[in-house]
C-alpha positions as a Markdown table, in Angstrom:
| # | Residue | x | y | z |
|---|---|---|---|---|
| 1 | Met | 165.8 | 59.9 | 60.5 |
| 2 | Gly | 162.2 | 61.3 | 60.6 |
| 3 | Ile | 159.4 | 60.8 | 58.3 |
| 4 | Gly | 159.5 | 64.1 | 58.4 |
| 5 | Phe | 163.4 | 64.8 | 57.6 |
| 6 | Ile | 162.8 | 62.0 | 55.2 |
| 7 | Val | 159.5 | 64.3 | 53.5 |
| 8 | Ser | 161.6 | 67.1 | 53.9 |
| 9 | Leu | 164.5 | 66.0 | 51.9 |
| 10 | Ile | 162.1 | 64.5 | 49.4 |
| 11 | Ala | 161.2 | 68.3 | 49.1 |
| 12 | Asn | 164.3 | 69.6 | 48.5 |
| 13 | Val | 165.6 | 67.7 | 45.7 |
| 14 | Val | 161.9 | 68.7 | 43.7 |
| 15 | Leu | 162.9 | 71.6 | 44.3 |
| 16 | Ile | 166.3 | 71.6 | 43.7 |
| 17 | Ile | 165.4 | 69.9 | 40.0 |
| 18 | Ile | 162.8 | 72.6 | 39.4 |
| 19 | Ile | 165.7 | 75.4 | 40.5 |
| 20 | Leu | 167.9 | 73.9 | 37.8 |
| 21 | Gly | 165.6 | 73.4 | 34.9 |
| 22 | Ile | 165.1 | 77.2 | 34.6 |
| 23 | Thr | 168.7 | 78.1 | 35.3 |
| 24 | Ile | 170.4 | 76.0 | 33.0 |
| 25 | Pro | 168.5 | 77.1 | 30.2 |
| 26 | Met | 168.6 | 80.6 | 31.0 |
| 27 | Asp | 172.8 | 80.4 | 31.7 |
| 28 | Lys | 173.0 | 78.5 | 28.0 |
| 29 | Lys | 170.6 | 81.2 | 26.6 |
| 30 | Tyr | 171.3 | 84.3 | 27.9 |
| 31 | Val | 175.5 | 84.1 | 29.2 |
| 32 | Val | 178.2 | 84.9 | 27.1 |
| 33 | Arg | 181.3 | 82.7 | 27.1 |
| 34 | Glu | 184.5 | 83.4 | 25.4 |
| 35 | Asn | 187.5 | 80.9 | 26.4 |
| 36 | Arg | 184.8 | 79.5 | 28.7 |
| 37 | Lys | 185.3 | 82.0 | 30.5 |
| 38 | Ile | 181.8 | 84.6 | 31.0 |
| 39 | Asn | 182.0 | 87.4 | 29.1 |
| 40 | Tyr | 180.0 | 90.5 | 31.5 |
| 41 | Lys | 180.7 | 93.1 | 28.9 |
| 42 | Lys | 178.0 | 91.6 | 26.3 |
| 43 | Thr | 175.9 | 89.6 | 29.4 |
| 44 | Thr | 173.2 | 91.9 | 30.4 |
| 45 | Ile | 171.1 | 89.6 | 32.2 |
| 46 | Tyr | 173.3 | 90.4 | 35.7 |
| 47 | Leu | 172.0 | 93.8 | 35.3 |
| 48 | Arg | 168.6 | 93.2 | 35.0 |
| 49 | Trp | 165.5 | 91.5 | 37.1 |
| 50 | Asn | 165.4 | 87.9 | 35.8 |
| 51 | Val | 163.2 | 84.2 | 36.3 |
| 52 | Phe | 165.4 | 83.5 | 38.6 |
| 53 | Asp | 165.1 | 86.6 | 40.9 |
| 54 | Thr | 161.9 | 85.6 | 41.3 |
| 55 | Leu | 161.9 | 82.6 | 42.3 |
| 56 | Thr | 164.7 | 83.3 | 44.6 |
| 57 | Leu | 161.8 | 85.7 | 45.9 |
| 58 | Val | 159.9 | 83.1 | 46.3 |
| 59 | Leu | 161.7 | 80.7 | 48.0 |
| 60 | Ala | 162.6 | 83.7 | 50.2 |
| 61 | Ile | 158.7 | 84.2 | 51.2 |
| 62 | Tyr | 158.6 | 80.3 | 51.8 |
| 63 | Thr | 161.7 | 80.1 | 54.0 |
| 64 | Ile | 159.9 | 83.1 | 56.1 |
| 65 | Leu | 157.0 | 81.1 | 56.0 |
| 66 | Cys | 159.0 | 78.0 | 57.4 |
| 67 | Val | 160.9 | 79.4 | 60.3 |
| 68 | Gln | 157.2 | 80.6 | 60.6 |
| 69 | Ala | 156.0 | 77.3 | 61.6 |
| 70 | Val | 159.0 | 76.4 | 63.6 |
| 71 | Phe | 158.0 | 79.3 | 66.1 |
| 72 | Ile | 154.9 | 78.0 | 66.2 |
| 73 | Leu | 155.1 | 74.0 | 66.3 |
| 74 | Leu | 158.2 | 75.3 | 69.4 |
| 75 | Thr | 155.9 | 77.3 | 71.1 |
| 76 | Ser | 152.9 | 74.5 | 71.2 |
| 77 | Ser | 155.4 | 72.7 | 72.7 |
| 78 | Gln | 155.9 | 70.4 | 70.2 |
| 79 | Thr | 159.7 | 68.2 | 70.1 |
| 80 | Ile | 161.7 | 67.4 | 67.5 |
| 81 | Glu | 159.2 | 63.8 | 67.6 |
| 82 | Asn | 157.3 | 66.0 | 65.8 |
| 83 | Pro | 157.1 | 64.8 | 62.0 |
| 84 | Tyr | 155.7 | 68.4 | 61.3 |
| 85 | Leu | 158.7 | 70.4 | 62.9 |
| 86 | Gln | 161.1 | 67.9 | 61.8 |
| 87 | Phe | 160.2 | 68.7 | 58.4 |
| 88 | Phe | 160.1 | 72.6 | 58.5 |
| 89 | Ala | 163.1 | 72.9 | 60.3 |
| 90 | Asn | 165.2 | 71.1 | 57.8 |
| 91 | Gln | 163.6 | 73.1 | 55.2 |
| 92 | Ser | 164.1 | 76.1 | 56.6 |
| 93 | Ser | 167.9 | 75.4 | 57.3 |
| 94 | Thr | 168.3 | 74.5 | 53.9 |
| 95 | Trp | 167.0 | 77.2 | 52.4 |
| 96 | Val | 168.2 | 80.1 | 54.6 |
| 97 | Ile | 171.9 | 78.6 | 53.4 |
| 98 | Val | 170.8 | 78.5 | 49.6 |
| 99 | Ile | 169.8 | 81.6 | 49.5 |
| 100 | Val | 172.8 | 83.4 | 51.4 |
| 101 | Gly | 174.7 | 82.0 | 48.7 |
| 102 | Tyr | 172.6 | 82.7 | 45.9 |
| 103 | Leu | 172.8 | 86.3 | 47.8 |
| 104 | Val | 176.5 | 86.5 | 47.9 |
| 105 | Ser | 176.7 | 85.0 | 44.6 |
| 106 | Arg | 174.2 | 87.9 | 42.9 |
| 107 | Leu | 176.4 | 90.6 | 43.5 |
| 108 | Ser | 179.5 | 89.2 | 42.9 |
| 109 | Ile | 178.0 | 88.8 | 39.9 |
| 110 | Thr | 176.0 | 92.1 | 39.5 |
| 111 | Leu | 179.3 | 94.0 | 40.8 |
| 112 | Lys | 181.6 | 92.6 | 37.8 |
| 113 | Ser | 179.2 | 93.3 | 35.0 |
| 114 | Ile | 179.2 | 96.7 | 36.7 |
| 115 | Lys | 182.6 | 96.6 | 36.6 |
| 116 | Ala | 183.2 | 95.9 | 33.0 |
| 117 | His | 179.9 | 98.0 | 31.7 |
| 118 | Trp | 181.3 | 101.2 | 32.8 |
| 119 | Gly | 184.6 | 100.5 | 34.5 |
| 120 | Asp | 186.6 | 102.7 | 32.3 |
| 121 | Glu | 184.2 | 105.4 | 33.3 |
| 122 | Leu | 184.2 | 104.5 | 36.5 |
| 123 | Asp | 188.1 | 105.2 | 36.4 |
| 124 | Asp | 188.7 | 108.0 | 35.6 |
| 125 | Glu | 186.8 | 109.5 | 37.9 |
């Protein structure tokens, strides 16, 4: 395993700790749970822009920059032995998976929240 992959793994761990450090307190403070299930009717954080959405946007921009760095390094005839290419390739693949997963879960939670808040009105029409 090259030095770029090792540094990338360390960077991933640091970023994940930061993300979880923001997410866990936000979840405990704003998400209403009853019988260990989320009460979407009382939880309004899913219907507005929040700190985690901003963090995800910054992470998406970071991922785009990492992908562009990979393309620049590849066009300058670098190989996978280059530690910078290793780092940016690992960062790109990791955060693309995280961002797509967050997008799917965010859409699902938002739709559940909309249905809980306006479900009766939508069913009547």
